[in-house]
Biopython code that builds the backbone (N, CA, C, O; Angstrom):
import numpy as np
from Bio.PDB.StructureBuilder import StructureBuilder

atoms = [
    (1, "UNK", "N", (-6.764, -13.828, -44.697)),
    (1, "UNK", "CA", (-5.361, -14.207, -44.805)),
    (1, "UNK", "C", (-4.480, -12.978, -45.016)),
    (1, "UNK", "O", (-3.350, -12.917, -44.532)),
    (2, "UNK", "N", (-5.021, -11.999, -45.750)),
    (2, "UNK", "CA", (-4.226, -10.800, -46.003)),
    (2, "UNK", "C", (-3.969, -10.012, -44.725)),
    (2, "UNK", "O", (-2.983, -9.281, -44.631)),
    (3, "UNK", "N", (-4.846, -10.159, -43.750)),
    (3, "UNK", "CA", (-4.665, -9.435, -42.489)),
    (3, "UNK", "C", (-3.433, -9.941, -41.747)),
    (3, "UNK", "O", (-2.778, -9.175, -41.039)),
    (4, "UNK", "N", (-3.115, -11.220, -41.901)),
    (4, "UNK", "CA", (-1.942, -11.777, -41.230)),
    (4, "UNK", "C", (-0.645, -11.163, -41.754)),
    (4, "UNK", "O", (0.333, -11.045, -41.017)),
    (5, "UNK", "N", (-0.642, -10.776, -43.021)),
    (5, "UNK", "CA", (0.558, -10.148, -43.576)),
    (5, "UNK", "C", (0.849, -8.808, -42.899)),
    (5, "UNK", "O", (1.990, -8.347, -42.894)),
    (6, "UNK", "N", (-0.166, -8.198, -42.338)),
    (6, "UNK", "CA", (0.020, -6.949, -41.616)),
    (6, "UNK", "C", (0.184, -7.190, -40.118)),
    (6, "UNK", "O", (1.017, -6.548, -39.478)),
    (7, "UNK", "N", (-0.593, -8.099, -39.557)),
    (7, "UNK", "CA", (-0.625, -8.277, -38.109)),
    (7, "UNK", "C", (0.630, -8.945, -37.552)),
    (7, "UNK", "O", (1.080, -8.586, -36.464)),
    (8, "UNK", "N", (1.197, -9.898, -38.266)),
    (8, "UNK", "CA", (2.386, -10.591, -37.756)),
    (8, "UNK", "C", (3.589, -9.647, -37.683)),
    (8, "UNK", "O", (4.228, -9.583, -36.632)),
    (9, "UNK", "N", (3.924, -8.918, -38.736)),
    (9, "UNK", "CA", (5.044, -7.968, -38.585)),
    (9, "UNK", "C", (4.746, -6.866, -37.564)),
    (9, "UNK", "O", (5.645, -6.420, -36.851)),
    (10, "UNK", "N", (3.498, -6.433, -37.496)),
    (10, "UNK", "CA", (3.134, -5.413, -36.524)),
    (10, "UNK", "C", (3.304, -5.923, -35.098)),
    (10, "UNK", "O", (3.765, -5.184, -34.228)),
    (11, "UNK", "N", (2.937, -7.176, -34.850)),
    (11, "UNK", "CA", (3.105, -7.733, -33.506)),
    (11, "UNK", "C", (4.581, -7.922, -33.164)),
    (11, "UNK", "O", (4.966, -7.750, -32.007)),
    (12, "UNK", "N", (5.402, -8.266, -34.130)),
    (12, "UNK", "CA", (6.843, -8.395, -33.889)),
    (12, "UNK", "C", (7.436, -7.030, -33.537)),
    (12, "UNK", "O", (8.283, -6.932, -32.649)),
    (13, "UNK", "N", (6.998, -5.992, -34.222)),
    (13, "UNK", "CA", (7.473, -4.640, -33.920)),
    (13, "UNK", "C", (7.038, -4.232, -32.516)),
    (13, "UNK", "O", (7.821, -3.625, -31.784)),
    (14, "UNK", "N", (5.812, -4.551, -32.130)),
    (14, "UNK", "CA", (5.317, -4.208, -30.793)),
    (14, "UNK", "C", (6.124, -4.936, -29.724)),
    (14, "UNK", "O", (6.428, -4.353, -28.683)),
    (15, "UNK", "N", (6.475, -6.193, -29.959)),
    (15, "UNK", "CA", (7.280, -6.951, -28.995)),
    (15, "UNK", "C", (8.661, -6.321, -28.850)),
    (15, "UNK", "O", (9.160, -6.191, -27.732)),
    (16, "UNK", "N", (9.281, -5.931, -29.944)),
    (16, "UNK", "CA", (10.599, -5.299, -29.863)),
    (16, "UNK", "C", (10.531, -3.951, -29.147)),
    (16, "UNK", "O", (11.449, -3.599, -28.406)),
    (17, "UNK", "N", (9.467, -3.204, -29.358)),
    (17, "UNK", "CA", (9.308, -1.931, -28.648)),
    (17, "UNK", "C", (9.136, -2.178, -27.154)),
    (17, "UNK", "O", (9.715, -1.462, -26.338)),
    (18, "UNK", "N", (8.345, -3.188, -26.789)),
    (18, "UNK", "CA", (8.146, -3.507, -25.371)),
    (18, "UNK", "C", (9.457, -3.943, -24.727)),
    (18, "UNK", "O", (9.747, -3.546, -23.598)),
    (19, "UNK", "N", (10.251, -4.751, -25.421)),
    (19, "UNK", "CA", (11.549, -5.166, -24.889)),
    (19, "UNK", "C", (12.494, -3.980, -24.742)),
    (19, "UNK", "O", (13.229, -3.886, -23.759)),
    (20, "UNK", "N", (12.476, -3.083, -25.708)),
    (20, "UNK", "CA", (13.331, -1.900, -25.636)),
    (20, "UNK", "C", (12.947, -1.034, -24.440)),
    (20, "UNK", "O", (13.820, -0.547, -23.722)),
    (21, "UNK", "N", (11.642, -0.839, -24.223)),
    (21, "UNK", "CA", (11.180, -0.042, -23.078)),
    (21, "UNK", "C", (11.593, -0.706, -21.773)),
    (21, "UNK", "O", (12.038, -0.025, -20.849)),
    (22, "UNK", "N", (11.452, -2.027, -21.683)),
    (22, "UNK", "CA", (11.820, -2.743, -20.459)),
    (22, "UNK", "C", (13.311, -2.606, -20.164)),
    (22, "UNK", "O", (13.687, -2.272, -19.041)),
    (23, "UNK", "N", (14.155, -2.857, -21.146)),
    (23, "UNK", "CA", (15.596, -2.799, -20.910)),
    (23, "UNK", "C", (16.077, -1.365, -20.669)),
    (23, "UNK", "O", (17.028, -1.157, -19.916)),
    (24, "UNK", "N", (15.442, -0.387, -21.289)),
    (24, "UNK", "CA", (15.795, 1.006, -21.022)),
    (24, "UNK", "C", (15.460, 1.370, -19.580)),
    (24, "UNK", "O", (16.250, 2.027, -18.902)),
    (25, "UNK", "N", (14.294, 0.944, -19.116)),
    (25, "UNK", "CA", (13.908, 1.219, -17.729)),
    (25, "UNK", "C", (14.809, 0.469, -16.759)),
    (25, "UNK", "O", (15.156, 0.994, -15.701)),
    (26, "UNK", "N", (15.185, -0.743, -17.108)),
    (26, "UNK", "CA", (16.052, -1.531, -16.238)),
    (26, "UNK", "C", (17.446, -0.912, -16.135)),
    (26, "UNK", "O", (18.032, -0.885, -15.053)),
    (27, "UNK", "N", (17.968, -0.426, -17.232)),
    (27, "UNK", "CA", (19.299, 0.189, -17.218)),
    (27, "UNK", "C", (19.316, 1.517, -16.469)),
    (27, "UNK", "O", (20.342, 1.896, -15.903)),
    (28, "UNK", "N", (18.195, 2.222, -16.461)),
    (28, "UNK", "CA", (18.170, 3.530, -15.800)),
    (28, "UNK", "C", (17.866, 3.428, -14.316)),
    (28, "UNK", "O", (17.780, 4.451, -13.637)),
    (29, "UNK", "N", (17.701, 2.206, -13.791)),
    (29, "UNK", "CA", (17.491, 2.028, -12.361)),
    (29, "UNK", "C", (16.048, 2.114, -11.931)),
    (29, "UNK", "O", (15.767, 2.309, -10.748)),
    (30, "UNK", "N", (15.130, 1.974, -12.859)),
    (30, "UNK", "CA", (13.711, 2.087, -12.533)),
    (30, "UNK", "C", (13.257, 0.988, -11.572)),
    (30, "UNK", "O", (12.333, 1.203, -10.788)),
    (31, "UNK", "N", (13.884, -0.172, -11.621)),
    (31, "UNK", "CA", (13.445, -1.306, -10.818)),
    (31, "UNK", "C", (14.326, -1.528, -9.592)),
    (31, "UNK", "O", (14.268, -2.598, -8.987)),
    (32, "UNK", "N", (15.133, -0.552, -9.214)),
    (32, "UNK", "CA", (15.980, -0.690, -8.029)),
    (32, "UNK", "C", (15.119, -0.748, -6.773)),
    (32, "UNK", "O", (14.100, -0.065, -6.665)),
    (33, "UNK", "N", (15.542, -1.561, -5.849)),
    (33, "UNK", "CA", (14.819, -1.714, -4.589)),
    (33, "UNK", "C", (15.311, -0.656, -3.610)),
    (33, "UNK", "O", (16.463, -0.691, -3.177)),
    (34, "UNK", "N", (14.440, 0.280, -3.266)),
    (34, "UNK", "CA", (14.823, 1.349, -2.353)),
    (34, "UNK", "C", (14.435, 1.047, -0.917)),
    (34, "UNK", "O", (14.968, 1.665, 0.004)),
    (35, "UNK", "N", (13.524, 0.113, -0.705)),
    (35, "UNK", "CA", (13.024, -0.176, 0.636)),
    (35, "UNK", "C", (13.798, -1.324, 1.278)),
    (35, "UNK", "O", (14.022, -1.311, 2.488)),
    (36, "UNK", "N", (14.205, -2.307, 0.496)),
    (36, "UNK", "CA", (14.847, -3.505, 1.018)),
    (36, "UNK", "C", (16.074, -3.265, 1.870)),
    (36, "UNK", "O", (16.158, -3.827, 2.962)),
    (37, "UNK", "N", (17.044, -2.449, 1.429)),
    (37, "UNK", "CA", (18.226, -2.235, 2.265)),
    (37, "UNK", "C", (17.899, -1.605, 3.619)),
    (37, "UNK", "O", (18.552, -1.912, 4.616)),
    (38, "UNK", "N", (16.905, -0.736, 3.664)),
    (38, "UNK", "CA", (16.525, -0.129, 4.933)),
    (38, "UNK", "C", (15.891, -1.130, 5.880)),
    (38, "UNK", "O", (16.091, -1.052, 7.092)),
    (39, "UNK", "N", (15.128, -2.071, 5.338)),
    (39, "UNK", "CA", (14.506, -3.088, 6.183)),
    (39, "UNK", "C", (15.498, -4.175, 6.578)),
    (39, "UNK", "O", (15.360, -4.789, 7.636)),
    (40, "UNK", "N", (16.489, -4.412, 5.739)),
    (40, "UNK", "CA", (17.476, -5.444, 6.031)),
    (40, "UNK", "C", (18.300, -5.095, 7.267)),
    (40, "UNK", "O", (18.781, -5.988, 7.965)),
    (41, "UNK", "N", (18.463, -3.810, 7.538)),
    (41, "UNK", "CA", (19.210, -3.375, 8.716)),
    (41, "UNK", "C", (18.475, -3.785, 9.983)),
    (41, "UNK", "O", (19.107, -4.074, 10.999)),
    (42, "UNK", "N", (17.157, -3.812, 9.935)),
    (42, "UNK", "CA", (16.364, -4.109, 11.123)),
    (42, "UNK", "C", (16.326, -5.593, 11.458)),
    (42, "UNK", "O", (15.996, -5.953, 12.588)),
    (43, "UNK", "N", (16.649, -6.454, 10.519)),
    (43, "UNK", "CA", (16.606, -7.893, 10.771)),
    (43, "UNK", "C", (17.821, -8.307, 11.590)),
    (43, "UNK", "O", (18.941, -7.869, 11.328)),
    (44, "UNK", "N", (17.585, -9.152, 12.577)),
    (44, "UNK", "CA", (18.670, -9.618, 13.436)),
    (44, "UNK", "C", (19.126, -10.981, 12.938)),
    (44, "UNK", "O", (18.537, -12.004, 13.286)),
    (45, "UNK", "N", (20.161, -10.992, 12.134)),
    (45, "UNK", "CA", (20.672, -12.234, 11.562)),
    (45, "UNK", "C", (21.844, -12.791, 12.353)),
    (45, "UNK", "O", (22.285, -13.912, 12.098)),
    (46, "UNK", "N", (22.349, -12.035, 13.297)),
    (46, "UNK", "CA", (23.560, -12.438, 13.995)),
    (46, "UNK", "C", (23.317, -13.709, 14.801)),
    (46, "UNK", "O", (22.352, -13.810, 15.559)),
    (47, "UNK", "N", (24.202, -14.663, 14.621)),
    (47, "UNK", "CA", (24.143, -15.871, 15.429)),
    (47, "UNK", "C", (24.999, -15.637, 16.662)),
    (47, "UNK", "O", (26.055, -15.012, 16.571)),
    (48, "UNK", "N", (24.563, -16.124, 17.804)),
    (48, "UNK", "CA", (25.358, -15.890, 19.016)),
    (48, "UNK", "C", (26.699, -16.607, 18.917)),
    (48, "UNK", "O", (26.799, -17.711, 18.382)),
    (49, "UNK", "N", (27.706, -15.960, 19.438)),
    (49, "UNK", "CA", (29.041, -16.558, 19.427)),
    (49, "UNK", "C", (29.058, -17.745, 20.381)),
    (49, "UNK", "O", (28.491, -17.689, 21.472)),
    (50, "UNK", "N", (29.709, -18.807, 19.961)),
    (50, "UNK", "CA", (29.790, -19.993, 20.812)),
    (50, "UNK", "C", (30.717, -19.709, 21.991)),
    (50, "UNK", "O", (31.676, -18.943, 21.887)),
    (51, "UNK", "N", (30.403, -20.344, 23.100)),
    (51, "UNK", "CA", (31.233, -20.153, 24.289)),
    (51, "UNK", "C", (32.632, -20.692, 24.004)),
    (51, "UNK", "O", (32.806, -21.742, 23.385)),
    (52, "UNK", "N", (33.604, -19.950, 24.469)),
    (52, "UNK", "CA", (34.986, -20.374, 24.255)),
    (52, "UNK", "C", (35.280, -21.567, 25.153)),
    (52, "UNK", "O", (35.156, -21.482, 26.375)),
    (53, "UNK", "N", (35.666, -22.663, 24.547)),
    (53, "UNK", "CA", (36.018, -23.858, 25.316)),
    (53, "UNK", "C", (37.515, -24.070, 25.201)),
    (53, "UNK", "O", (38.104, -23.835, 24.147)),
    (54, "UNK", "N", (38.113, -24.504, 26.264)),
    (54, "UNK", "CA", (39.562, -24.744, 26.181)),
    (54, "UNK", "C", (39.828, -25.908, 25.226)),
    (54, "UNK", "O", (39.034, -26.846, 25.151)),
    (55, "UNK", "N", (40.917, -25.846, 24.517)),
    (55, "UNK", "CA", (41.226, -26.935, 23.593)),
    (55, "UNK", "C", (41.479, -28.236, 24.352)),
    (55, "UNK", "O", (41.995, -28.235, 25.470)),
    (56, "UNK", "N", (41.111, -29.318, 23.730)),
    (56, "UNK", "CA", (41.317, -30.631, 24.349)),
    (56, "UNK", "C", (42.810, -30.933, 24.399)),
    (56, "UNK", "O", (43.552, -30.550, 23.495)),
    (57, "UNK", "N", (43.247, -31.609, 25.437)),
    (57, "UNK", "CA", (44.680, -31.942, 25.508)),
    (57, "UNK", "C", (45.053, -32.895, 24.374)),
    (57, "UNK", "O", (44.307, -33.817, 24.046)),
    (58, "UNK", "N", (46.193, -32.657, 23.799)),
    (58, "UNK", "CA", (46.645, -33.487, 22.687)),
    (58, "UNK", "C", (47.571, -34.577, 23.205)),
    (58, "UNK", "O", (48.398, -34.357, 24.089)),
    (59, "UNK", "N", (47.407, -35.736, 22.638)),
    (59, "UNK", "CA", (48.281, -36.861, 23.015)),
    (59, "UNK", "C", (49.504, -36.864, 22.119)),
    (59, "UNK", "O", (49.427, -36.598, 20.919)),
    (60, "UNK", "N", (50.619, -37.168, 22.728)),
    (60, "UNK", "CA", (51.858, -37.209, 21.945)),
    (60, "UNK", "C", (52.329, -38.607, 21.733)),
    (60, "UNK", "O", (53.359, -38.821, 21.093)),
]
sb = StructureBuilder()
sb.init_structure("model")
sb.init_model(0)
sb.init_chain("A")
sb.init_seg("    ")
for serial, (resi, resn, name, xyz) in enumerate(atoms, 1):
    if name == "N":
        sb.init_residue(resn, " ", resi, " ")
    sb.init_atom(name, np.array(xyz, "f"), 0.0, 1.0, " ", f" {name:<3s}", serial, name[0])
structure = sb.get_structure()
């Protein structure tokens, strides 16, 4: 039982250190995607333009 008095606070400290390391790396741009924008240029997402049709005559 006495071991829990040491292990629980120690595990909480380890979790806070891990969170601090994660957020520090995230803020410094460690997880930025460097490959995605270059590959996105190669994808052809353009939809073909619809053929221009004359407007229907309007009734007055």
